[in-house]
C-alpha positions as CSV (number, residue, x, y, z in Angstrom):
1,M,1.6,-30.9,-16.1
2,K,-1.4,-30.9,-14.1
3,R,-2.1,-27.7,-12.1
4,R,-1.8,-27.8,-8.6
5,G,-5.2,-28.3,-7.0
6,G,-6.7,-29.6,-10.5
7,E,-9.5,-28.2,-12.2
8,N,-10.3,-26.3,-8.8
9,A,-7.1,-24.4,-8.6
10,A,-7.7,-21.0,-7.3
11,V,-5.7,-18.2,-5.8
12,A,-7.2,-16.4,-2.5
13,V,-6.5,-12.5,-2.8
14,I,-7.0,-10.7,0.2
15,T,-7.5,-7.5,0.8
16,G,-7.9,-4.8,3.7
17,T,-7.8,-1.4,2.1
18,R,-9.1,0.5,-0.8
19,A,-5.4,1.4,-1.6
20,E,-4.3,-2.0,-1.5
21,F,-7.1,-3.3,-3.8
22,G,-6.3,-0.5,-6.3
23,L,-2.6,-2.4,-6.3
24,L,-4.0,-6.0,-6.5
25,R,-6.7,-5.4,-9.2
26,P,-4.4,-5.6,-12.1
27,V,-2.8,-8.7,-10.7
28,I,-6.4,-10.3,-10.2
29,D,-6.9,-9.3,-14.0
30,E,-3.7,-10.8,-15.1
31,L,-4.7,-13.8,-13.1
32,T,-8.0,-14.2,-14.7
33,N,-6.0,-13.7,-18.3
34,L,-4.0,-17.1,-17.8
35,G,-7.4,-18.9,-16.5
36,I,-6.6,-19.2,-13.1
37,P,-9.6,-17.9,-10.9
38,S,-9.4,-15.8,-8.0
39,K,-11.2,-15.8,-4.8
40,L,-11.3,-12.2,-3.4
41,L,-11.6,-12.3,0.4
42,V,-12.4,-8.5,1.8
43,T,-11.6,-7.6,5.1
44,G,-10.7,-4.3,7.3
45,S,-11.6,-1.1,6.3
46,H,-13.2,-2.0,3.3
47,L,-16.3,-3.0,5.6
48,V,-16.4,0.4,7.6
49,D,-19.1,2.9,6.8
50,A,-16.9,5.6,8.2
51,H,-14.3,4.3,5.8
52,G,-16.2,4.7,2.6
53,R,-17.2,1.0,2.8
54,T,-15.1,0.4,-0.1
55,A,-16.4,-3.2,-0.5
56,S,-19.2,-2.0,-2.5
57,E,-16.8,-0.2,-5.0
58,I,-15.0,-3.6,-5.7
59,E,-18.4,-5.1,-6.7
60,A,-19.2,-2.0,-8.7
61,G,-16.1,-2.6,-10.3
62,G,-17.1,-6.3,-11.4
63,Y,-15.2,-8.1,-9.0
64,R,-17.1,-10.8,-7.0
65,I,-16.2,-11.2,-3.5
66,E,-15.9,-14.5,-2.4
67,K,-16.4,-13.9,1.5
68,E,-16.2,-10.8,3.9
69,F,-14.4,-11.1,7.4
70,D,-15.9,-8.0,9.3
71,I,-12.8,-7.9,12.0
72,L,-13.7,-4.1,12.6
73,K,-17.3,-4.7,13.3
74,N,-18.2,-1.5,11.6
75,D,-16.2,0.6,14.5
76,P,-13.2,2.7,12.8
77,N,-11.9,3.1,16.2
78,T,-11.6,-0.6,16.8
79,A,-7.7,-1.1,17.8
80,A,-5.4,-3.4,16.3
81,N,-4.8,-6.1,18.7
82,I,-8.5,-6.4,19.1
83,A,-9.0,-6.9,15.3
84,F,-6.1,-9.3,14.7
85,P,-7.3,-12.2,16.8
86,R,-10.6,-11.7,15.1
87,A,-8.9,-11.9,12.0
88,F,-6.8,-14.8,12.7
89,S,-9.6,-16.8,13.9
90,A,-11.8,-16.1,10.7
91,F,-9.0,-16.6,8.2
92,S,-8.2,-19.7,10.2
93,E,-11.5,-21.3,10.0
94,Y,-11.8,-20.6,6.3
95,F,-8.6,-21.6,5.0
96,M,-9.3,-25.3,6.9
97,D,-12.5,-25.6,5.4
98,A,-11.8,-24.5,1.8
99,P,-8.2,-24.3,1.5
100,P,-7.0,-22.3,-1.8
101,S,-4.1,-23.6,-4.1
102,I,-2.2,-20.3,-2.8
103,A,-3.1,-17.1,-1.2
104,L,-1.9,-13.8,-2.1
105,V,-1.2,-11.0,0.2
106,L,0.3,-7.6,-0.6
107,G,2.3,-5.2,2.1
108,D,2.7,-4.8,5.8
109,R,-0.9,-4.3,7.8
110,Y,-1.9,-6.5,10.8
111,E,-4.8,-8.1,9.3
112,T,-2.5,-9.1,6.3
113,L,-0.3,-10.8,9.1
114,A,-3.3,-12.0,10.5
115,A,-4.2,-13.8,7.3
116,A,-0.7,-15.0,6.5
117,L,-0.6,-16.4,9.5
118,A,-3.5,-18.5,9.1
119,A,-2.4,-19.7,6.0
120,E,0.9,-20.8,7.1
121,M,-0.9,-22.9,10.0
122,A,-3.5,-24.6,7.7
123,R,-0.5,-25.4,4.9
124,V,-1.7,-22.9,2.2
125,P,1.3,-21.6,0.1
126,L,1.6,-17.9,0.4
127,A,2.7,-15.3,-2.1
128,H,3.5,-11.8,-1.1
129,I,4.1,-8.5,-2.9
130,S,5.9,-5.6,-1.3
131,G,8.4,-7.6,1.1
132,G,11.7,-6.3,1.8
133,D,10.9,-2.5,2.3
134,V,12.0,-0.6,5.7
135,T,9.6,1.8,7.4
136,Q,11.0,2.6,10.8
137,G,8.5,4.9,11.8
138,A,5.5,2.1,11.9
139,M,4.5,-1.0,13.2
140,D,4.2,-2.1,9.9
141,D,7.8,-2.6,9.7
142,C,8.0,-5.7,12.0
143,Y,4.5,-7.1,10.2
144,R,6.1,-7.0,6.7
145,H,9.3,-9.1,7.8
146,C,7.0,-11.7,9.7
147,I,5.0,-12.1,6.3
148,T,8.0,-12.2,4.3
149,K,9.3,-15.5,6.6
150,L,5.5,-17.2,6.1
151,S,5.7,-16.8,2.3
152,W,6.8,-19.0,-0.3
153,L,6.9,-16.5,-3.2
154,H,7.8,-12.9,-3.1
155,F,7.9,-10.1,-5.2
156,P,9.8,-7.0,-3.7
157,S,9.8,-3.7,-5.9
158,T,13.3,-3.1,-6.3
159,E,16.7,-5.0,-6.1
160,R,17.6,-3.5,-2.5
161,Y,14.6,-5.0,-1.4
162,R,15.0,-8.3,-3.1
163,E,18.4,-8.7,-1.5
164,R,17.0,-7.7,1.9
165,V,14.2,-10.9,1.5
166,I,17.0,-13.1,0.7
167,Q,18.9,-11.8,3.8
168,L,16.0,-12.7,5.9
169,G,16.6,-16.6,4.7
170,E,14.4,-16.6,1.5
171,A,16.1,-18.7,-1.5
172,P,16.9,-16.3,-4.2
173,E,15.0,-18.3,-7.1
174,R,12.2,-17.8,-5.1
175,V,12.3,-14.0,-4.9
176,F,11.6,-11.9,-7.9
177,N,12.0,-8.0,-8.3
178,V,9.3,-7.1,-10.6
179,G,9.0,-3.4,-9.7
180,S,6.1,-1.8,-8.0
181,L,2.3,-1.9,-8.9
182,G,1.8,1.7,-7.6
183,A,4.3,2.8,-10.3
184,E,2.7,0.6,-12.9
185,N,-0.6,1.9,-12.4
186,A,0.5,5.8,-12.6
187,L,1.8,4.4,-16.1
188,K,-1.1,2.6,-17.4
189,L,-4.1,4.2,-15.8
190,P,-5.9,7.1,-17.8
191,A,-6.1,10.3,-16.0
192,I,-9.8,11.8,-15.6
193,P,-9.8,15.4,-17.3
194,R,-9.5,18.3,-14.6
195,D,-12.8,19.6,-15.6
196,E,-14.5,16.4,-15.0
197,L,-12.7,15.7,-11.9
198,S,-13.7,19.1,-10.6
199,S,-17.5,18.4,-11.5
200,E,-17.3,14.8,-9.7
201,L,-15.5,16.3,-6.2
202,R,-16.5,19.7,-6.4
203,F,-13.0,21.0,-6.1
204,S,-11.3,22.8,-8.3
205,F,-8.2,21.1,-10.3
206,S,-7.5,24.1,-12.7
207,E,-5.7,25.7,-9.8
208,D,-2.8,25.0,-8.0
209,Y,-3.4,22.9,-5.1
210,L,-1.9,20.4,-2.6
211,L,-2.7,16.7,-2.3
212,V,-2.7,15.6,1.6
213,T,-2.9,12.0,2.9
214,Y,-1.8,11.5,6.6
215,H,-1.5,8.3,8.1
216,P,-1.0,7.6,12.0
217,E,2.8,7.1,12.9
218,T,2.2,4.1,14.7
219,L,5.6,3.9,16.6
220,S,5.7,7.6,17.5
221,E,5.2,8.7,21.2
222,T,3.4,11.7,20.2
223,S,-0.3,11.6,19.3
224,A,-1.5,11.4,15.5
225,V,-3.7,14.5,16.3
226,E,-0.9,16.3,17.7
227,M,1.2,15.6,14.7
228,L,-1.5,16.6,12.5
229,E,-1.9,20.1,14.0
230,Q,1.7,20.8,13.0
231,L,0.7,20.0,9.3
232,L,-2.5,22.1,9.4
233,T,-0.5,24.8,10.7
234,A,1.9,24.9,8.2
235,L,-0.8,24.2,5.3
236,G,-2.4,27.3,6.7
237,A,0.6,29.6,6.6
238,V,1.4,28.3,2.8
239,G,-2.2,29.1,2.1
240,L,-2.8,27.1,-1.1
241,P,-6.1,25.1,-1.8
242,V,-5.9,21.5,-0.1
243,L,-7.6,18.4,-1.0
244,F,-7.5,15.9,1.8
245,T,-7.9,11.8,1.5
246,G,-8.7,9.6,4.3
247,A,-6.4,8.0,6.7
248,N,-6.0,4.3,6.9
249,A,-7.5,2.4,9.4
250,D,-4.5,2.1,11.9
251,D,-4.9,3.5,15.7
252,E,-5.7,6.9,15.3
253,G,-6.9,7.0,11.8
254,A,-10.6,7.7,12.5
255,V,-9.5,10.4,14.7
256,I,-7.4,11.9,11.9
257,N,-10.5,11.8,9.6
258,E,-12.6,13.5,12.2
259,R,-10.4,16.4,12.6
260,L,-9.9,16.6,8.9
261,V,-13.6,16.8,8.3
262,E,-13.9,19.3,11.0
263,Y,-11.0,21.5,9.4
264,C,-12.4,21.5,6.1
265,S,-15.8,22.7,7.3
266,G,-16.9,26.2,6.0
267,K,-13.7,26.5,3.8
268,V,-14.2,26.9,0.2
269,D,-10.2,25.9,-0.5
270,C,-10.3,22.7,1.3
271,C,-12.2,19.4,0.5
272,F,-11.9,16.2,2.5
273,I,-12.6,13.4,0.5
274,N,-12.4,9.7,2.3
275,S,-11.8,7.5,-0.4
276,L,-10.8,8.8,-3.9
277,G,-10.4,5.3,-5.5
278,T,-7.0,4.5,-7.7
279,V,-8.0,6.5,-11.2
280,R,-9.5,9.6,-9.1
281,Y,-6.3,9.3,-6.9
282,L,-4.0,9.2,-9.3
283,S,-5.6,12.0,-11.6
284,A,-5.4,14.1,-8.3
285,M,-2.0,13.4,-8.2
286,R,-0.9,14.4,-11.5
287,Y,-2.7,17.6,-11.2
288,A,-1.3,18.7,-7.9
289,R,1.2,21.3,-7.2
290,A,2.7,18.8,-4.8
291,L,1.9,16.2,-2.6
292,A,2.2,16.1,1.6
293,G,2.1,13.7,4.4
294,N,3.6,10.6,4.8
295,S,1.6,8.1,2.0
296,S,3.8,5.5,0.5
297,S,2.3,7.0,-2.7
298,A,4.5,10.5,-2.5
299,L,7.8,7.9,-2.7
300,V,6.1,5.3,-5.5
301,E,3.5,6.8,-7.7
302,A,4.5,10.5,-7.5
303,P,8.0,10.4,-9.3
304,M,6.1,9.0,-12.2
305,F,4.4,12.2,-12.9
306,G,7.1,14.6,-11.8
307,V,5.2,15.9,-9.1
308,P,7.1,17.1,-5.6
309,A,6.2,15.5,-2.3
310,V,6.8,16.4,1.1
311,N,7.5,13.3,3.2
312,I,6.8,14.0,7.0
313,G,8.4,12.4,10.1
314,E,9.2,8.7,10.6
315,R,6.7,6.9,9.1
316,Q,8.6,6.1,5.9
317,R,12.1,6.6,6.8
318,G,14.4,3.7,5.5
319,R,12.4,3.3,2.0
320,E,14.2,4.0,-1.2
321,M,13.3,7.6,-2.4
322,G,13.7,9.5,-5.7
323,A,14.4,13.2,-6.1
324,N,11.0,14.5,-5.8
325,V,10.6,13.9,-2.2
326,I,11.6,16.0,0.6
327,N,11.6,14.8,3.7
328,C,11.2,17.1,7.0
329,E,10.2,17.0,10.8
330,A,6.7,16.7,11.9
331,D,6.8,20.4,13.1
332,S,4.8,23.4,11.6
333,A,8.1,24.9,10.8
334,S,10.1,22.4,9.0
335,I,6.6,21.2,7.0
336,E,6.0,24.9,5.8
337,A,9.7,25.2,4.7
338,A,9.3,22.0,2.7
339,L,6.0,23.0,1.2
340,R,7.2,26.4,0.1
341,K,10.2,24.6,-1.5
342,A,8.4,21.7,-3.1
343,A,5.8,24.4,-4.4
344,S,8.3,26.5,-5.8
345,A,8.8,26.6,-9.5
346,E,12.4,25.7,-9.4
347,F,12.0,22.7,-7.6
348,R,9.3,21.4,-9.5
349,S,11.2,22.2,-12.7
350,A,14.3,20.2,-11.2
351,V,12.1,16.9,-10.6
352,S,9.8,17.1,-13.3
353,C,11.9,14.4,-15.1
354,S,12.7,12.3,-12.1
355,Q,12.2,8.7,-11.8
356,S,10.8,6.4,-9.5
357,P,13.4,3.8,-8.1
358,Y,10.0,1.5,-7.9
359,R,9.4,1.5,-11.7
360,G,9.4,-1.9,-13.4
361,E,8.1,-3.4,-16.5
362,G,5.0,-5.5,-16.5
363,T,4.8,-6.0,-12.8
364,A,1.3,-7.4,-12.5
365,K,1.9,-9.9,-15.5
366,K,5.3,-11.1,-14.1
367,I,3.5,-11.8,-10.5
368,A,0.4,-13.7,-12.4
369,S,3.2,-15.5,-14.6
370,E,5.3,-17.0,-11.6
371,I,2.1,-17.9,-9.6
372,A,1.1,-19.8,-12.6
373,V,4.3,-21.5,-12.6
374,F,4.2,-22.4,-9.3
375,L,0.7,-23.8,-9.8
376,N,2.1,-25.9,-12.5
377,G,4.9,-27.3,-10.3
378,E,5.3,-30.1,-7.9
379,E,6.8,-28.1,-4.8
380,S,4.8,-27.7,-1.6
381,G,5.0,-24.0,-1.2
382,V,5.4,-24.4,2.5
383,K,8.5,-26.4,3.8
384,K,11.2,-24.8,2.8
385,A,15.1,-24.8,4.3
386,F,16.5,-21.5,5.4
387,Y,18.8,-19.7,2.7
388,D,22.3,-18.7,4.3
389,L,24.0,-16.1,2.6
390,P,27.6,-16.9,1.3
391,R,30.1,-17.1,4.4
392,R,32.8,-14.6,4.2
393,K,35.9,-15.7,5.0
394,T,37.9,-14.5,7.9
395,N,41.3,-13.1,7.9
396,E,43.3,-16.3,9.2
397,E,41.3,-18.3,6.5
398,C,42.4,-16.1,3.5
């Protein structure tokens, strides 16, 4: 059967953050293996110096960037409601001028929503990875469900999330539980040896340490820095060395990073690295005594290594979690107690063989294969009916 778009068929892959591209990369590789070219569209924090300008890392890895969309104008403090219309305008123009056969997005960020909406209005079919999650403490929660309704193909990471996508009115035959790309990365990517990692980052990985990633809690009435100070107080009380990674490009993310740079200044046992990259981050996670913060990696990747994790506050509330996760409130006393429990020999032993609820088999290959099936099919990828769940009978009908 002739491929949709003929010889010019291509998948537009959209990425706005370092973590997101680390997840999308194996899908791009699998598409290449199937002879399907990808057009990489790069935006968001990838193009900001303060976030490490990770677009250069993409190119250094051998991936060609088709087009850059500079929606933050190299200003990490750009508000989301300013960046969103820039992203929508830029992606709209691109999709109208050079429509791909299908666009691929991952997750739940505002620039992802902007690209998804632009694709829909240009009648470009959309494939969405990681729909059906719930994160009650972040604006991303509503963004994600909006992207689901704009999409034709769906690749949620657990069966519960698959059911939720169907509940949103998407036909079951277009919704595939493939597991998480993050969990697959944790399984497949080789770890960097401790001594090599220590030399690269000038931080000792031979001793017990905490790996901390803290993002803004975008629906909280408390400022991100106020919440961060509670974490820093708790870390000081626990007294273990700390490796911090940078916050994302959400509102107040840049302020968090500035405070962490200040906090680590002059401390021999604290290190701030804005962007570790996928392999270094997973390696640092593997060797850590425990994780702390509010990153989804504590829920998805950390249990693959049996590493304890302290999940702070509301950002990840509603997500499926494994036995390795300790949830706590965003106050210093609660965080300190959770950190001490996570770092204890007893808890580490108890979760050493824990399983990630996000583990799948051949996740990237399954996603690429279903995209290939779509490209070889006849359906439009944009015109769809709302799928109603089977109606329950009332007592009177029974």
